[in-house]
C-alpha positions in Angstrom: -17.9 250.0 60.1 -19.3 246.9 62.0 -19.2 246.8 65.9 -16.5 248.4 68.0 -13.6 245.8 68.2 -13.0 246.2 72.1 -16.6 245.7 72.7 -16.9 242.3 70.5 -13.8 241.1 72.4 -15.4 241.7 75.8 -18.8 240.1 74.6 -16.8 236.9 73.6 -14.7 236.6 76.5 -18.0 236.9 79.0 -20.0 233.9 76.8 -20.4 231.1 78.5 -19.0 230.8 82.3 -21.6 232.5 84.3 -25.0 233.8 85.3 -25.6 237.3 84.2 -26.1 239.6 87.3 -29.9 239.9 88.1 -29.8 243.2 88.6 -27.7 244.0 85.5 -25.1 245.6 87.9 -22.5 246.9 87.0 -23.4 247.4 83.7 -26.6 249.6 84.0 -25.0 251.9 86.0 -22.5 252.4 83.4 -25.1 253.1 80.9 -26.7 255.3 83.3 -23.5 257.3 83.5 -23.2 257.4 79.6 -27.0 258.8 79.4 -26.8 261.7 81.8 -23.1 262.7 82.2 -22.4 264.1 85.8 -26.3 263.3 86.9 -26.5 259.7 86.4 -27.4 259.0 90.2 -30.8 261.2 90.1 -32.0 258.7 87.3 -30.3 255.3 87.6 -33.4 253.9 89.6 -35.6 255.0 86.0 -33.5 252.9 84.0 -33.6 249.2 83.0 -32.3 246.9 80.2 -33.9 244.1 78.2 -33.2 241.4 75.8 -33.7 244.2 73.0 -36.1 247.0 72.7 -38.9 244.5 72.0 -38.9 243.1 75.5 -39.0 246.2 76.7 -41.7 247.5 74.8 -43.6 244.6 75.7 -43.3 245.4 79.2 -44.1 248.9 79.2 -47.3 248.3 77.3 -48.6 245.3 79.2 -47.7 247.8 82.2 -50.2 250.6 80.9 -52.5 251.7 83.3 -55.6 251.2 80.6 -56.1 249.1 78.2 -58.1 250.9 75.1 -57.1 252.0 71.9 -53.4 252.9 71.3 -52.1 255.4 68.2 -49.2 255.6 66.2 -47.2 259.1 65.8 -47.7 261.5 63.1 -45.4 260.0 60.5 -47.2 258.4 57.5 -45.7 254.7 58.8 -43.2 253.8 61.5 -41.7 251.1 63.1 -43.8 248.4 63.0 -43.5 246.5 66.6 -45.1 248.5 68.3 -48.3 248.1 66.6 -47.4 244.3 67.2 -47.3 244.7 70.9 -49.8 246.6 71.3 -52.3 244.7 69.6 -51.2 241.6 71.4 -52.2 243.4 74.6 -55.9 244.0 73.7 -55.1 247.4 72.4 -56.8 248.2 69.7 -55.4 250.9 67.1 -57.0 254.1 66.2 -56.0 257.3 64.0 -52.8 259.1 64.5 -54.8 262.5 65.3 -57.1 260.6 68.4 -56.4 262.0 71.2 -58.7 260.1 73.4 -55.8 257.2 72.9 -54.8 255.1 76.2 -51.4 254.6 74.7 -49.3 256.8 72.0 -46.5 255.6 70.5 -43.7 257.9 68.5 -40.4 257.0 66.8 -37.9 259.8 66.8 -36.2 260.1 64.2 -38.9 258.2 62.6 -38.0 254.9 61.1 -38.0 254.6 57.9 -39.3 257.9 56.8 -36.9 260.0 58.5 -38.9 262.5 60.4 -37.2 264.2 63.3 -38.5 266.2 65.7 -36.2 268.8 67.8 -37.2 268.3 71.4 -39.0 271.1 72.2 -41.4 270.4 69.5 -41.7 266.8 70.7 -42.5 267.5 74.1 -45.4 270.4 72.9 -46.8 267.6 70.7 -46.9 265.3 73.6 -48.4 268.0 75.8 -51.3 268.8 73.6 -51.8 265.4 72.3 -52.2 263.1 75.5 -54.9 262.6 77.8 -54.7 262.4 81.4 -54.1 258.7 82.9 -52.4 258.1 79.3 -49.3 256.2 78.2 -46.5 257.4 75.7 -43.6 255.7 74.3 -41.1 257.3 72.4 -38.6 255.4 70.5 -35.3 257.1 70.5 -33.1 254.4 68.9 -31.7 256.5 66.1 -31.4 259.6 68.0 -27.4 258.8 68.8 -27.0 259.7 65.4 -27.7 263.4 65.9 -24.1 263.7 66.8 -21.8 264.5 70.0 -25.0 266.8 71.5 -27.4 264.2 71.1 -28.4 264.1 74.8 -29.2 267.7 74.4 -31.9 267.1 71.8 -33.2 264.2 73.5 -35.8 263.3 75.8 -33.0 262.0 78.1 -32.4 265.5 79.0 -35.8 266.1 80.2 -36.2 264.1 83.4 -38.1 266.8 85.7 -40.7 267.5 82.8 -41.3 263.5 82.4 -41.8 263.5 86.1 -43.6 266.6 86.4 -45.9 265.2 83.4 -46.5 262.2 85.0 -47.3 262.9 88.7 -49.4 266.6 87.8 -50.7 265.1 84.7 -51.0 261.5 84.9 -49.1 261.3 81.5 -46.4 258.3 81.8 -43.8 259.0 78.9 -41.4 256.0 78.5 -38.4 256.4 76.3 -36.9 253.3 74.5 -33.4 252.7 73.0 -32.4 249.7 71.2 -28.5 249.7 71.5 -27.7 247.4 68.9 -28.3 249.8 66.0 -25.7 252.4 67.2 -23.2 250.0 68.2 -23.9 247.7 64.9 -24.7 244.1 67.1 -27.9 243.3 66.0 -27.7 239.6 66.9 -26.7 240.4 70.8 -30.2 242.0 71.8 -29.4 244.7 73.9 -32.1 247.3 74.8 -33.2 250.0 77.6 -36.3 251.9 78.9 -36.3 254.6 81.1 -39.6 255.4 83.0 -40.8 258.5 84.2 -40.3 257.8 88.0 -38.5 255.2 90.0 -42.0 253.7 91.2 -43.2 253.0 87.9 -39.9 251.2 87.0 -40.4 249.1 89.7 -43.6 248.1 88.4 -42.2 247.2 85.0 -39.4 245.1 86.7 -41.8 243.0 88.5 -43.1 241.8 84.9 -39.5 241.1 83.5 -38.5 237.6 83.0 -35.2 237.0 85.3 -31.8 237.3 83.6 -33.5 238.4 80.3 -30.2 239.9 79.5 -27.1 237.6 78.7 -23.5 238.2 79.6 -22.3 238.7 76.2 -24.9 242.0 75.6 -23.9 243.3 79.3 -20.2 243.0 78.7 -20.2 244.3 75.4 -22.4 247.2 76.4 -19.9 248.2 79.1 -16.9 248.1 76.8 -18.9 250.0 74.0 -19.9 252.8 75.8 -16.2 253.6 76.5 -15.2 253.7 72.9 -15.3 257.2 72.4 -13.5 257.1 69.0 -16.2 254.9 67.2 -18.7 257.3 68.1 -16.9 260.0 67.2 -16.1 258.2 63.7 -19.8 257.0 63.5 -20.9 260.8 63.7 -18.1 262.1 61.2 -18.3 259.4 58.1 -22.3 258.6 58.1 -23.1 262.2 57.4 -20.3 262.2 54.7 -21.2 258.7 53.1 -25.0 259.5 53.3 -24.5 262.9 51.8 -22.3 260.8 48.9 -25.3 258.8 48.3 -27.8 261.3 48.3 -25.6 263.4 45.6 -25.0 260.1 43.2 -28.8 259.3 43.7 -29.9 262.6 42.7 -27.3 262.6 39.6 -27.9 259.3 38.4 -31.6 259.3 38.8 -33.2 262.8 39.1 -36.6 261.8 39.4 -36.2 259.8 42.4 -36.6 261.4 45.7 -34.5 261.1 49.1 -35.6 262.0 52.3 -34.3 262.1 55.7 -32.0 264.4 58.0 -28.5 264.4 57.3 -27.3 262.7 60.1 -29.4 259.4 59.7 -28.1 256.1 59.1 -30.4 255.4 55.7 -32.0 257.0 52.8 -35.7 256.8 52.4 -36.1 256.7 48.5 -39.3 257.8 46.8 -39.4 256.1 43.2 -41.7 257.0 40.3 -43.9 254.2 40.6 -44.2 250.6 42.1 -42.7 249.0 39.1 -39.5 250.9 39.4 -39.2 250.2 43.5 -39.9 246.8 42.7 -37.4 246.3 39.8 -34.9 248.4 42.0 -35.5 245.8 44.9 -35.0 242.5 42.9 -31.7 243.7 41.1 -30.3 244.8 44.4 -30.9 241.6 46.0 -29.7 239.4 43.3 -26.9 241.6 43.0 -26.0 240.8 46.7 -26.6 244.5 48.0 -30.4 244.0 49.4 -32.5 247.0 50.0 -35.8 247.2 51.9 -39.0 247.7 49.8 -42.0 249.9 51.6 -44.7 247.7 50.0 -44.3 244.8 52.7 -45.3 246.0 56.1 -45.5 249.9 55.3 -47.9 249.5 52.0 -45.8 252.5 50.3 -44.8 250.4 46.9 -42.9 253.5 45.6 -40.6 253.5 48.4 -37.5 252.0 49.1 -34.7 252.2 52.0 -31.4 251.9 51.5 -28.8 251.8 54.2 -26.0 254.4 54.6 -22.8 252.7 53.2 -19.1 253.4 52.5 -18.6 254.5 48.7 -17.2 251.2 47.8 -20.1 249.6 49.0 -22.4 252.1 47.5 -20.5 252.0 44.3 -21.6 248.2 43.8 -25.3 248.9 44.5 -25.4 252.1 42.1 -23.8 250.5 39.7 -26.3 247.3 39.8 -29.0 250.3 39.3 -27.6 251.7 36.2 -27.4 248.4 34.5 -30.9 247.5 35.3 -32.5 250.9 34.5 -29.9 251.9 31.0 -28.1 254.7 33.0 -24.4 255.5 32.3 -22.5 254.7 35.6 -20.3 257.1 37.3 -19.0 255.7 40.5 -18.8 257.4 44.3 -15.3 259.7 44.7 
């Protein structure tokens, strides 16, 4: 759908004339109100903004108590930024089931596989698989697509538990959000991190470069969180469009398998073999409708990820694939 119109206007108007506020106010308080509706004051001190999720991932990892081994979540693959950042800070990767790791990085919902854990499941997993003194990062950047109750199924709602895990068990749990996803503004660079306690957040802030979030991103944020209609439309059409895409893939290419929750903004597709996937990726690129191949980075040569798009846009891709593989094309309704 593109970014919210009002937020884009606010960003353009804020672009050049002033320094951004060093403490990101009132924008970080606006996000706090958005995250903890009616209970923002209690957790405001645990929240900080950053220049995209990548800056905050680096900040958290560099603040970890112990440098040692790090482990990914149990999904077969996940977003690679955690690997880059952890290894740049001196962590050595260990297996996903190694409970001795000093750092665990989870992505929920997992990009690109589409795996999703409800809040009590992920809490239980962390409790059972994190040693005392370790750090856990949970990336919930795609969580807001769950729907209007997304906060209830998010670790955002588990502030008491996160504080208890830190104080009583020495397990510090951080929540990362990349807000450029849900509001379709990737060029702006806007992320946030939630620490388990205010004292831990103060330690993180000492390592953050001043003014790392520019005026455009701050203005965009404050305007976007007021646009309730945009989110309501996103929740409605994403499920509809994704359902149509999956149905069409299953109809046109019955030996292709689709993975992921119904609310996700992408479809993770398993094709019969590497050659099929490579042909699909090349054909889509030449067609002007590029898709993501699972071979580079993830080493999953049979997998392809497509974005959730309108039937009109999806038809352009599916017609291209039908032509490539000699299938009779039938458009989405």
